[in-house]
C-alpha positions as CSV (number, residue, x, y, z in Angstrom):
1,M,-0.8,-25.9,87.3
2,K,2.2,-24.0,86.9
3,K,5.2,-26.1,85.2
4,N,8.8,-24.5,85.8
5,Y,10.9,-27.8,85.3
6,D,13.5,-27.4,82.8
7,Y,13.0,-30.4,80.2
8,Y,16.7,-30.4,79.2
9,E,17.6,-31.0,83.3
10,I,15.0,-33.6,83.0
11,L,16.6,-35.2,80.2
12,G,20.1,-34.6,81.4
13,V,20.9,-32.9,78.0
14,E,22.0,-29.3,76.4
15,R,20.3,-26.8,74.2
16,T,22.9,-27.6,71.7
17,T,22.5,-31.6,71.8
18,T,21.8,-33.3,68.5
19,P,18.2,-34.6,67.6
20,D,20.0,-38.1,67.5
21,E,21.3,-37.9,71.0
22,I,18.0,-37.0,72.6
23,K,16.9,-39.5,71.3
24,L,19.3,-42.1,72.5
25,R,19.4,-40.2,75.9
26,Y,15.5,-41.0,76.3
27,R,15.7,-44.4,75.1
28,K,18.3,-44.8,78.1
29,L,15.8,-43.4,80.3
30,A,12.7,-44.8,79.5
31,K,14.3,-48.5,80.0
32,Q,15.4,-47.6,83.3
33,Y,11.9,-46.0,84.3
34,H,9.2,-47.6,82.7
35,P,6.1,-48.9,84.5
36,D,7.0,-52.6,83.0
37,K,10.3,-52.3,84.9
38,N,9.2,-50.8,88.1
39,P,5.6,-52.4,88.8
40,G,4.1,-50.7,91.7
41,N,6.7,-48.2,91.6
42,K,4.8,-44.7,91.7
43,E,8.1,-42.3,91.8
44,A,9.5,-44.3,88.5
45,E,6.1,-43.5,86.9
46,E,6.2,-39.9,87.2
47,K,9.8,-40.0,86.6
48,F,8.8,-41.9,83.5
49,K,6.1,-39.3,82.7
50,K,8.4,-36.3,83.2
51,I,11.2,-37.8,80.5
52,S,8.3,-38.4,78.1
53,E,7.2,-34.6,77.9
54,A,10.7,-33.4,77.8
55,Y,11.5,-35.9,74.5
56,A,7.9,-34.9,73.0
57,V,8.9,-31.2,73.2
58,L,12.6,-31.4,72.3
59,S,12.5,-33.7,69.6
60,D,10.0,-31.7,67.8
61,P,11.9,-29.0,66.5
62,E,9.0,-26.3,66.3
63,K,8.5,-27.2,69.9
64,K,11.7,-27.1,71.4
65,K,12.0,-23.7,69.2
66,K,8.8,-22.4,71.2
67,Y,10.2,-23.7,74.6
68,D,13.5,-22.1,74.3
69,M,12.0,-18.8,73.0
70,F,9.1,-18.7,76.0
71,G,10.5,-21.3,78.9
72,S,8.3,-23.3,80.8
73,E,5.6,-21.5,82.3
74,K,4.6,-19.5,78.9
75,F,4.8,-22.4,76.9
76,H,2.2,-24.6,78.8
77,Q,-0.1,-21.8,78.2
78,Q,0.2,-22.1,74.8
79,Y,0.3,-26.0,74.6
80,T,-1.9,-28.4,76.5
81,Q,-1.0,-31.9,77.1
82,E,-2.3,-33.3,73.9
83,D,-0.8,-30.7,71.7
84,I,2.7,-31.7,73.5
85,F,2.6,-35.7,72.7
86,R,0.6,-35.3,69.2
87,G,2.9,-36.1,66.5
88,T,6.0,-37.9,68.0
89,S,7.3,-41.3,67.8
90,I,7.5,-42.3,71.4
91,N,4.8,-44.9,71.0
92,D,7.1,-46.2,68.0
93,I,10.3,-45.8,70.2
94,L,8.5,-48.0,73.0
95,R,7.3,-50.7,71.2
96,D,10.8,-50.9,69.2
97,M,11.9,-51.4,72.8
98,G,9.4,-54.3,73.6
99,F,7.2,-52.0,75.7
100,G,4.2,-53.8,73.9
101,G,1.2,-50.8,73.6
102,G,4.0,-48.1,74.3
103,M,2.4,-44.9,76.3
104,G,-1.0,-46.3,76.2
105,N,0.3,-49.0,78.9
106,V,1.1,-45.8,80.7
107,F,-1.4,-43.0,79.8
108,G,-4.6,-45.1,78.9
109,G,-4.7,-44.0,75.2
110,F,-4.3,-40.2,76.3
111,G,-1.1,-38.7,75.1
112,G,-0.7,-36.6,78.8
113,F,-0.2,-36.8,82.3
114,G,-3.0,-38.5,84.7
115,G,-4.0,-41.4,82.2
116,G,-7.3,-43.4,81.7
117,A,-10.7,-42.0,81.6
118,G,-10.1,-39.3,83.7
119,A,-7.3,-37.4,81.6
120,A,-9.9,-37.6,78.9
121,S,-12.7,-36.3,80.9
122,M,-10.8,-33.8,81.9
123,Q,-9.2,-32.9,78.5
124,N,-13.2,-32.8,77.2
125,L,-13.8,-30.3,79.6
126,D,-11.5,-27.7,78.2
127,I,-12.8,-25.1,76.3
128,S,-11.2,-23.3,73.4
129,S,-12.2,-19.7,71.7
130,K,-10.5,-17.0,70.3
131,I,-10.0,-13.6,71.6
132,T,-9.3,-10.2,69.2
133,I,-7.0,-7.4,70.3
134,S,-5.4,-4.5,68.8
135,L,-1.8,-3.8,67.9
136,E,-1.2,-1.4,70.6
137,E,-2.7,-4.0,73.3
138,S,-0.6,-6.6,72.3
139,V,2.5,-4.4,72.5
140,L,1.6,-2.7,75.4
141,G,-0.7,-5.2,77.6
142,A,-4.4,-4.5,78.4
143,E,-7.3,-6.2,80.5
144,K,-10.4,-7.4,78.5
145,K,-14.0,-8.4,79.3
146,V,-14.9,-11.8,78.2
147,S,-18.4,-13.2,78.8
148,L,-18.8,-16.7,79.3
149,Q,-22.0,-18.8,78.8
150,D,-23.3,-22.0,80.7
151,G,-26.1,-23.6,81.8
152,K,-26.4,-21.0,85.0
153,G,-26.2,-17.8,82.8
154,T,-23.8,-15.6,81.6
155,E,-20.4,-14.6,83.9
156,T,-18.3,-11.9,82.7
157,I,-14.3,-12.5,83.5
158,T,-11.1,-10.1,82.9
159,V,-8.4,-11.4,81.1
160,K,-5.0,-10.3,81.5
161,I,-3.4,-9.5,78.2
162,P,0.6,-9.6,78.7
163,P,2.6,-7.0,77.3
164,G,4.5,-8.2,74.0
165,I,1.6,-11.0,73.5
166,T,2.1,-12.8,69.7
167,E,-0.3,-13.4,67.3
168,G,-1.5,-17.2,67.8
169,A,-0.3,-17.4,71.3
170,N,-2.9,-19.2,74.0
171,L,-4.2,-17.9,76.9
172,R,-5.0,-20.3,79.6
173,L,-7.8,-19.7,82.4
174,A,-7.6,-22.2,84.9
175,G,-10.6,-23.3,85.7
176,K,-13.2,-21.4,83.3
177,G,-13.9,-24.6,81.1
178,R,-17.0,-27.1,81.7
179,E,-17.6,-28.6,85.0
180,A,-18.5,-32.5,85.6
181,M,-18.1,-34.8,88.7
182,R,-16.8,-31.8,90.8
183,N,-14.0,-31.1,88.0
184,K,-13.4,-28.0,85.8
185,G,-11.6,-27.8,82.5
186,D,-9.9,-24.7,81.9
187,L,-10.7,-22.3,79.0
188,Y,-7.8,-21.2,76.2
189,L,-7.9,-18.1,74.3
190,E,-6.7,-18.1,71.0
191,V,-4.9,-14.7,70.3
192,H,-5.7,-12.8,67.0
193,I,-4.3,-9.2,66.7
194,A,-6.1,-6.8,64.5
195,P,-4.9,-4.6,61.6
196,H,-3.7,-1.6,62.3
197,P,-3.9,1.1,59.5
198,T,-0.8,2.7,59.9
199,L,1.4,0.1,62.1
200,R,3.0,-3.1,61.5
201,R,4.3,-5.7,63.8
202,E,7.3,-8.2,62.8
203,G,8.2,-10.3,65.9
204,D,9.0,-8.0,68.8
205,D,9.7,-4.8,66.4
206,I,7.3,-2.0,64.9
207,I,7.2,-0.8,61.7
208,A,5.9,2.6,61.5
209,H,5.5,5.2,58.4
210,A,6.7,8.9,58.1
211,E,6.2,10.9,54.7
212,V,8.3,13.9,54.2
213,N,8.7,16.6,51.5
214,I,11.3,16.5,49.2
215,S,13.4,19.7,51.0
216,T,13.0,17.8,54.3
217,A,14.3,14.7,52.5
218,V,17.4,16.7,51.1
219,L,18.0,18.9,54.0
220,G,16.9,17.1,57.1
221,G,14.6,18.4,59.9
222,S,11.6,16.5,61.9
223,A,8.4,14.7,60.9
224,E,5.8,13.4,63.0
225,V,4.7,10.1,63.4
226,N,2.0,7.7,65.0
227,T,3.3,5.1,67.2
228,V,1.7,2.8,69.9
229,E,2.8,5.3,72.6
230,G,1.1,8.1,70.9
231,V,2.2,10.7,68.2
232,R,6.1,11.3,68.3
233,T,8.5,13.6,66.6
234,I,11.7,12.4,65.4
235,K,15.0,13.4,63.7
236,I,14.9,13.2,59.9
237,P,18.8,13.2,58.5
238,A,19.5,15.1,55.4
239,G,19.9,13.0,52.7
240,I,17.5,10.4,54.0
241,Q,16.2,8.0,50.6
242,P,12.4,6.6,50.5
243,G,12.5,3.4,51.9
244,Q,15.2,3.6,54.3
245,K,14.1,3.1,57.6
246,I,14.7,4.9,61.1
247,R,15.6,2.7,64.2
248,I,14.5,4.1,67.7
249,K,15.9,1.4,70.0
250,G,13.5,-0.4,72.9
251,H,10.6,1.3,71.6
252,G,8.7,-2.0,70.0
253,A,7.1,-4.8,71.8
254,K,8.4,-6.3,75.1
255,K,10.2,-10.0,74.7
256,L,8.3,-12.5,76.1
257,K,11.7,-13.9,77.5
258,G,15.1,-12.6,78.3
259,G,13.8,-9.1,79.3
260,G,13.9,-6.2,77.4
261,S,11.8,-4.6,74.2
262,G,12.0,-4.6,70.3
263,D,12.7,-1.5,68.6
264,L,10.6,0.9,66.5
265,Y,11.3,1.4,62.5
266,I,10.2,4.6,60.9
267,E,9.9,3.7,57.3
268,I,10.5,6.8,55.6
269,G,8.2,7.7,52.1
270,M,8.0,11.0,50.3
271,R,5.5,13.4,50.0
272,I,5.3,14.4,46.3
273,P,2.8,17.7,45.7
274,K,0.2,16.5,42.8
275,N,-0.4,20.2,42.2
276,P,2.5,21.8,43.1
277,T,1.7,26.1,43.3
278,T,3.2,28.2,40.7
279,A,6.1,29.3,42.9
280,Q,6.7,25.9,43.7
281,Q,7.1,24.9,39.9
282,K,9.4,27.5,39.6
283,L,11.6,26.3,42.4
284,L,11.3,22.8,41.0
285,E,12.7,24.1,37.6
286,Q,15.3,26.1,39.2
287,L,16.6,22.7,41.0
288,K,15.6,20.7,37.7
289,A,18.5,23.0,36.0
290,E,20.9,22.2,38.9
291,G,20.8,18.7,38.2
292,L,18.3,18.0,41.2
């Protein structure tokens, strides 16, 4: 199920609201909507579940950072309900407010929506696995074939890799988990990006490498460099230094939130001949005499 509601709107807070203020706001809303205060009121119970989920995310710096970065829908592709409630202080807060068993009263001991044995059973139907993709596929997107095995045999499915996906992200394939009692769990694929021989990724930026000879570094010129988009020729400014980077805007990985793309950086190395010819040696001696 896609979740597009806004946690900030649910709690009535801003992105800049402090953790202490978020906690106070949650306590106020929990007191208003807790099922113990609203017996038999399903609408209040659903409201309580939503504000509890919102607090579990916004009170955790790492989860809040991911939520702000990816937005609601993509956030829930990476975090299960169990992940969201893991490590929260909600039970302590509710017990401190006099609500006895805390979240267990609402969710039947399971830290997510749905509650009771049903929720736990559905959680147990989920499958976690891993998928390895190339750096190019992480930047440009791709379609990968994945084979799933169950009691009925092997099923091959196509997994769409969104452009810009990051290391450790989770892809959720609804209904591709285990099946029991007419219920189907989901398949979660943790993404691993294989190392690239010449490129590396830093966030949404791509770092490539180009080696130039001494004359090109001093006088300027051009060089060829391998990128995720293929081999391209870049301009080398005169006087460039080893380790200096040339930035090509917008040719990095696609940003998952906010649109646009990262940048491509070409890191410059110096090509030093190991066995210069006699003519090259004479020229180098002349340059040495000139202080170069």
